N, C-alpha and C positions, 0 to 999 in steps of 0.2 A: 540558374534555373534561366533554360531557353522559351521563346514564343515565336509563334508564327510571325514572320512578315507582316507588319502595319495593323498587328491583333492591338497592341497598347496604342491607343491615342490619346491618354489622359491624365490627369492624376489619378482619378478614381478608377478608371481600370487596371493601375498598375496597382494602387492598393489593394483591389478585389482580389487578383491575381495573389500576390504575397498572402493576401489573408489564407485564400483557398491551399495556398500550397505547404502553407505552418500552421494551419488551425490545428492542427491532431499534436503537434508537440507542445502547444500554449493551451489545450485542452486537459492533455494527459500532468501538466502541471497544476493546474489548478486542483484536477483531482487528488494527485496524491496531495497535496495539500490538504485538502477536505478531508483524505484518511487518515494524514497524520494530525490536524485538528478534533478529527472525534472522541468523546469522551463517556463513557458510560456514567448517566444518573447514579446520584447515591441508592436512588429506592428502584432500580433499573435491574430485570432479569436479565442473568446471562443470555438469555435466548433471545429477549429484546435487544439487546446491545449486537449481538451477534448479525439480526436480521439488518440493524441500519448498518451494520460494518457491508455485508455481503452486498448492500443496493449500491454503495458507491467504491465498493471495488469491482464488482460486475461492469462499473461503468467509465474503468479506466481499461484501454484496449490492452498494455503492457505494463508490467509491474514488476520489479524483481522480487521475487518471492524473499527475502530476505527482510524488505522494505514493508510487504504486506503485514509478516510477522512482529514486524518491531511495532507500527503502527497499531495492531490488535493489541497488541502485549502492553503498550504504554497508555490504551483507551482505557482497559481495565480498570476497576476501582479494586487497589493491589487489595482489601481486606480477604476477597474468593481466592487470592492467591497464598497468603500466608498459611493456610492449613493443608499446602502441596507440600512434602517433604522433601523432594529430591528435582534436581533440576532434568534430570530424564522425565519425572511427571508432570513436570511442569511443562515442559518441552511436547510430549505427547499429549497432553491438555489443551494447551494454546494446538497444537497440529487439526486437533480434531476440531476444535471451534472456529480455526481458518481456513480448513480446507487446503493445508496445505500439507507437503509432505514428511512425514516425521523423519524418519531418515536423513532427507537432503537438510532439514532445518539443523536437528541434533549435530550433523560434520560441521553445517556454516556457524551455528551458533557456543557450542559449547568451546570452540578452539577460538573464539573470541573473548571468553570470558579471560581476564587477565591470569586468575588461579589455574588457567587448565593450560595457558597457552606451550609450545612447544620448545624449550629453551634450546 
């Protein structure tokens, strides 16, 4: 981290410069945690849960699709997924409601399930 000559003359200036430089990284971590902590309430509709999810997701400048997907999936009330018969349908359901790409999610997630890994 380089600063112009004589631009830092106190600890407060050093702290301000450091925070300005690294604030984005700190904020992203907090937002990712907030996304991972999000849970659908027992009586909350999928639409309302999805709206809360999108508010947090849209405040994260860059996030891996797989993390976003897993946050959405893990936050769901599992009773809603029990009636979905196949992994393909579950991925399509999750992609639709999370706004993520179905093909990319399927490629990433199906290969990550132990029973479908290529040996």
